[in-house]
C-alpha positions in Angstrom: 303.2 115.2 -64.2 302.6 114.8 -60.4 305.3 115.2 -57.8 305.6 114.6 -54.1 308.0 116.9 -52.3 309.5 116.3 -48.9 311.5 119.0 -47.0 313.9 118.2 -44.2 314.3 120.0 -40.9 317.0 122.4 -42.0 314.8 123.4 -45.0 312.1 124.5 -42.5 314.1 125.8 -39.6 312.8 129.4 -39.7 310.5 131.7 -41.7 313.2 132.5 -44.2 313.5 128.8 -45.1 309.8 128.5 -45.3 309.7 131.2 -47.9 312.4 129.4 -49.9 310.3 126.2 -49.8 307.2 128.0 -50.9 309.1 129.5 -53.8 310.3 126.0 -54.8 306.8 124.6 -54.6 305.1 127.4 -56.6 307.8 127.3 -59.2 306.5 123.9 -60.4 302.7 123.4 -60.5 303.2 119.6 -60.5 304.5 119.7 -56.9 301.1 118.7 -55.5 301.8 116.9 -52.2 304.2 118.3 -49.5 305.7 116.3 -46.6 307.4 118.5 -44.0 309.8 117.6 -41.2 309.9 119.4 -37.9 312.0 122.6 -37.7 315.7 121.8 -37.5 318.7 123.8 -36.3 318.8 127.5 -37.3 322.5 127.9 -36.4 325.3 126.0 -34.8 324.5 125.2 -31.2 320.8 125.5 -31.8 318.4 122.6 -30.8 316.1 120.7 -33.2 312.4 121.0 -32.3 312.2 117.1 -32.2 314.9 117.1 -29.4 312.9 119.7 -27.5 309.8 117.6 -27.8 311.6 114.5 -26.4 312.8 116.7 -23.5 309.1 117.8 -23.1 308.1 114.1 -22.9 310.7 113.4 -20.2 309.4 116.3 -18.1 305.8 115.0 -18.5 306.8 111.4 -17.7 308.7 112.5 -14.5 305.7 114.7 -13.4 307.9 117.8 -13.7 307.1 121.3 -14.9 306.6 121.3 -18.7 306.2 125.0 -18.8 309.7 126.2 -19.7 310.3 123.6 -22.5 306.8 124.1 -23.8 307.3 127.8 -24.0 310.6 127.3 -25.9 308.8 125.1 -28.5 305.9 127.5 -28.7 308.2 130.4 -29.3 310.0 128.6 -32.2 306.7 128.1 -34.0 305.5 131.6 -33.2 308.7 133.0 -34.7 307.9 131.2 -37.9 304.3 132.4 -37.9 305.3 136.0 -37.3 308.0 135.9 -39.9 305.5 134.6 -42.5 303.1 137.3 -41.4 300.2 134.9 -40.8 298.5 137.4 -38.6 295.2 135.5 -38.4 296.7 132.1 -37.7 297.4 130.5 -34.3 298.5 127.1 -32.9 297.1 127.8 -29.4 294.5 125.0 -29.7 297.1 122.5 -30.8 299.5 123.4 -28.0 296.7 123.1 -25.5 295.9 119.7 -26.7 299.5 118.6 -26.6 299.9 119.8 -23.0 296.7 118.1 -21.9 297.5 114.8 -23.5 301.1 114.7 -22.2 299.8 115.4 -18.7 297.2 112.7 -18.9 299.2 110.0 -20.6 302.9 110.8 -21.5 304.0 109.0 -24.7 307.3 109.5 -26.3 306.2 108.9 -29.9 303.2 111.2 -29.5 305.4 114.0 -28.2 308.1 113.6 -30.9 305.5 113.5 -33.7 304.1 116.9 -32.8 307.0 118.7 -34.5 305.9 117.6 -37.9 302.3 117.9 -37.0 302.6 121.6 -36.1 304.9 122.4 -39.0 302.5 120.9 -41.4 299.7 123.1 -40.1 301.8 126.2 -40.7 302.8 125.0 -44.2 299.3 124.1 -45.2 298.1 127.6 -44.2 301.0 129.4 -45.9 300.6 127.5 -49.2 296.8 127.4 -49.1 296.9 123.5 -49.3 294.7 121.1 -47.4 296.1 119.6 -44.2 295.9 115.8 -44.0 296.9 114.2 -40.7 299.3 111.3 -41.2 297.6 109.5 -38.3 294.5 109.1 -40.5 296.3 107.3 -43.4 299.6 105.7 -42.1 299.2 102.6 -40.0 301.5 100.4 -37.9 300.9 96.8 -36.8 301.2 95.5 -33.2 304.9 95.0 -33.6 305.4 98.6 -34.7 306.0 97.7 -38.4 304.4 99.7 -41.2 301.2 98.1 -42.6 302.2 98.8 -46.2 299.1 97.6 -48.1 296.6 99.2 -45.7 298.5 102.4 -45.6 299.0 102.6 -49.4 295.2 102.0 -49.9 294.3 104.6 -47.3 296.6 107.3 -48.6 295.4 106.8 -52.2 291.8 107.0 -51.2 292.3 110.1 -49.0 294.2 112.0 -51.7 292.1 110.9 -54.7 290.0 114.0 -54.6 292.5 116.4 -52.9 294.6 118.0 -55.6 297.0 119.7 -53.2 297.8 118.7 -49.6 300.4 118.8 -46.8 300.9 115.5 -45.0 303.2 115.7 -41.9 306.1 113.2 -42.0 307.6 110.8 -39.4 304.4 109.3 -37.8 301.2 107.4 -38.1 298.7 105.5 -36.1 299.6 102.4 -34.1 297.6 99.2 -33.8 296.6 100.3 -30.3 295.2 103.6 -31.4 298.2 105.6 -30.2 300.7 107.6 -32.3 303.7 105.7 -33.6 306.8 107.1 -35.2 309.4 105.9 -37.7 313.0 106.0 -36.6 314.8 109.4 -36.9 314.7 110.7 -40.4 311.4 108.9 -41.0 309.8 111.8 -42.8 311.7 110.5 -45.8 309.6 107.3 -45.5 306.4 109.2 -45.3 307.2 111.1 -48.5 308.0 107.8 -50.2 304.7 106.3 -49.0 302.7 109.2 -50.4 304.6 109.1 -53.7 304.0 105.4 -54.1 300.3 105.7 -53.2 299.5 108.5 -55.6 301.7 107.0 -58.3 303.8 110.2 -58.5 306.1 110.7 -61.5 308.9 111.9 -59.2 309.6 111.9 -55.4 311.7 115.0 -54.6 313.5 115.0 -51.3 314.8 118.4 -50.5 317.5 118.8 -47.9 320.6 121.0 -47.2 323.0 119.2 -49.7 322.9 118.8 -53.5 322.5 115.1 -53.4 324.7 112.2 -52.5 328.5 112.6 -52.6 331.0 109.9 -53.7 332.5 110.0 -50.1 331.8 111.5 -46.7 332.7 115.2 -46.8 333.9 114.9 -43.2 336.7 112.8 -44.5 337.2 114.0 -48.1 337.2 117.8 -48.7 334.7 118.7 -51.4 333.9 115.2 -52.7 332.2 115.1 -56.1 328.5 114.6 -56.4 326.8 111.5 -57.7 324.5 112.3 -60.6 322.6 109.0 -60.9 322.6 106.0 -58.5 320.5 102.9 -58.5 318.3 101.7 -55.7 320.6 98.8 -55.1 323.7 100.9 -54.9 322.0 103.3 -52.6 321.0 100.5 -50.3 324.6 99.4 -50.0 325.8 102.9 -49.3 323.0 103.8 -46.9 323.5 100.6 -44.9 327.2 101.5 -44.5 326.6 105.0 -43.2 325.6 107.3 -46.1 322.8 109.2 -44.5 321.3 111.8 -46.9 318.2 109.6 -47.2 316.6 107.2 -44.8 317.5 103.7 -46.1 313.9 102.4 -45.8 312.5 105.2 -48.0 313.4 103.3 -51.1 310.9 100.5 -50.8 307.5 102.3 -51.2 308.6 103.9 -54.5 310.8 101.1 -55.8 307.8 98.8 -56.5 306.2 101.6 -58.6 309.3 102.5 -60.5 309.3 106.1 -59.2 312.6 107.9 -59.2 313.8 109.9 -56.2 315.5 113.2 -56.8 317.6 114.5 -53.9 317.7 118.4 -54.1 319.2 121.3 -52.2 316.7 123.8 -50.8 319.4 126.5 -50.6 320.5 125.7 -54.2 317.4 124.8 -56.1 319.2 125.3 -59.4 321.3 122.2 -58.8 320.1 119.0 -60.4 321.0 116.9 -57.3 321.1 113.2 -57.4 318.7 110.9 -59.2 317.9 107.5 -57.6 316.5 105.1 -60.1 315.8 101.4 -60.5 318.1 101.0 -63.4 320.0 103.2 -65.9 322.1 103.0 -69.0 323.9 106.2 -68.0 327.5 105.5 -67.1 329.0 107.0 -64.0 331.9 109.3 -64.4 334.0 106.9 -62.4 334.3 103.2 -62.0 332.9 103.4 -58.6 329.6 105.1 -57.6 330.4 105.7 -53.9 332.4 104.9 -50.8 330.9 104.6 -47.3 331.8 102.9 -44.1 331.5 102.5 -40.4 333.7 101.8 -37.4 333.0 99.6 -34.4 332.8 96.0 -35.7 334.4 92.8 -34.5 334.9 89.4 -36.1 334.3 85.9 -34.7 336.5 83.4 -36.6 335.4 79.7 -36.3 337.9 77.1 -37.4 337.1 73.4 -37.8 338.7 70.9 -40.0 336.4 69.6 -42.7 333.6 72.0 -41.8 332.6 72.1 -45.4 331.5 68.5 -45.2 329.1 69.2 -42.3 325.6 69.9 -43.5 324.0 72.7 -41.5 327.3 73.9 -40.0 326.6 77.6 -40.9 323.1 77.5 -39.7 324.1 76.1 -36.3 326.8 78.8 -35.9 324.3 81.5 -36.7 321.9 80.0 -34.2 324.4 80.8 -31.5 324.1 84.5 -32.4 320.3 84.4 -32.9 319.9 82.8 -29.4 321.5 85.9 -28.0 319.7 88.5 -30.1 322.7 89.5 -32.2 322.4 90.0 -36.0 325.4 89.6 -38.2 326.7 92.0 -40.9 328.9 89.8 -43.1 330.0 86.2 -43.2 333.1 85.5 -45.4 334.2 81.9 -45.3 336.9 79.4 -46.4 337.1 75.6 -46.6 337.7 75.2 -42.9 337.0 78.7 -41.6 333.9 80.8 -41.1 334.0 84.4 -40.0 331.0 86.3 -38.6 331.2 90.1 -38.5 329.0 91.8 -35.9 328.6 95.2 -34.2 331.1 95.3 -31.3 328.8 97.2 -29.0 326.0 94.6 -29.4 328.4 91.7 -29.1 330.9 92.5 -26.4 328.5 92.0 -23.4 327.3 88.6 -24.7 330.5 87.3 -26.2 331.1 84.5 -23.8 327.5 83.3 -24.1 327.9 83.2 -27.9 331.2 81.4 -27.8 329.8 78.8 -25.4 326.8 78.3 -27.7 329.1 77.9 -30.8 331.0 75.2 -28.9 327.8 73.4 -28.0 326.4 73.5 -31.5 329.4 72.8 -33.8 332.3 71.7 -31.6 334.9 74.0 -33.3 338.7 73.5 -33.1 339.3 77.2 -32.5 337.2 80.3 -31.9 339.0 83.7 -32.2 337.7 87.2 -31.7 339.2 90.4 -33.2 337.9 93.8 -32.3 338.3 97.4 -33.5 337.4 96.7 -37.1 336.0 99.3 -39.5 334.1 98.2 -42.7 334.3 100.2 -45.9 331.9 99.5 -48.8 333.1 100.4 -52.3 330.0 100.4 -54.5 329.5 100.8 -58.2 327.5 99.2 -61.0 330.6 100.0 -63.2 332.9 97.6 -61.3 331.3 94.6 -63.0 332.6 95.5 -66.4 336.0 96.9 -65.3 338.8 94.5 -64.8 341.3 94.9 -61.9 339.0 97.0 -59.7 339.8 95.0 -56.5 343.5 95.1 -57.4 343.4 98.9 -57.7 341.7 99.1 -54.3 344.3 96.9 -52.5 347.2 98.6 -54.3 345.9 102.0 -53.1 345.6 100.7 -49.5 349.0 99.2 -49.6 350.5 102.5 -50.8 348.7 104.2 -47.9 350.2 101.6 -45.5 346.8 100.3 -44.6 346.5 96.7 -43.7 343.5 94.9 -45.0 342.0 92.6 -42.3 339.0 91.3 -44.2 337.6 91.1 -47.7 334.0 90.3 -48.8 332.7 90.6 -52.3 329.2 89.5 -53.4 328.7 87.6 -56.6 326.7 90.6 -58.1 330.0 92.5 -58.2 328.1 95.5 -57.1 330.3 96.1 -54.0 333.4 95.1 -52.2 333.6 95.2 -48.4 337.0 95.8 -46.9 337.8 95.5 -43.2 340.5 97.7 -41.7 341.6 98.7 -38.3 339.4 101.5 -36.8 342.5 103.8 -36.7 343.1 103.3 -40.5 339.5 104.0 -41.5 339.9 107.6 -42.7 343.2 107.0 -44.5 341.7 104.0 -46.2 338.7 106.0 -47.5 341.1 108.8 -48.7 343.3 106.3 -50.5 340.3 104.7 -52.3 338.8 108.0 -53.3 342.1 109.2 -54.6 342.8 106.2 -56.8 339.3 106.2 -58.4 338.3 109.9 -58.5 341.3 112.2 -58.1 344.0 110.4 -60.1 341.8 107.8 -61.8 344.8 105.6 -62.3 
């Protein structure tokens, strides 16, 4: 058995959390490779180290005095070192290098990556594991995309003869020889890359919650946990706002059939959520989860006999592509086609898009509606249960929520519902109640 374990920022915010992490790692000898994030918030109102590092970069880029911010960052790490009683350990050389490089050539990605870099040095020393710099094994191409094959090969080769190692998350080496980072939360991806490369049996992702919940706890009080979820279900929920795991962390392990286990550092006895390729285990409910976002708008194109025009949809989408706008969903009828887009991306280019649509397809009418929220109801069990959509719409009608859009894929894995932004929370509560609380 071989496991890769990733720990989030809240799990490594201070020395006390470090000790919890060490206890978790030592409790299972198969936890061989550790991927740490940068220290997160220690308490409400605290600042994450990554945010301090971005502030440090801005000071350097403006030619300002980096001293105060650098001292704050240094004190955060020294507090951890002192709390772990690492009396013969110092990060002075690393901080000197960081300061020198930011003065010489300020780079945002380099600055941000140092949170994980420094934390990994402490973790490696505390555990007695070998430190492996992610910049030596994780590579990005000239467009900033992960070079998956090269990276997988490099990680596997590097770790082949290293039985236990700490690899900092979030960053790698760019095509130009400079540090590049993933998007925020990218340490999840690093952990997944390492797990896939070493062909781990399990990728454990430790955070401050005991896995995924059926709905957002900011909307539903104490929602039930999801025991098992498939990669496909997770993709749907992550895309619509569920944020326990970075949505791109699925891909490096999916191809190897490696399950992901989301665990709680503060409650290690909890089983958490298992993310798997497929399962015969039935969910306790018809649905697996509910997620959603506000801030969409719809562009409705009406043209008589559009279904007879070959290439009509392609030409409509060309109008959006020309203006650098991606679409989210595209429900359609015989003479209508609706394109759903993010309102903040679209609003400043709306007239250009409309003009392009008129040029490309000569529609009868183009209408825009804003202030739309999308809710995804996801579940592998919906396929075999009759009347699922009817129950959703009945619940929404009972809650006096007007449905403005419906989109369901042929896989029957999810149903997308569009409602007014102001109805979003009530709609989520109504759906949760009908499927989880009352199970009518």
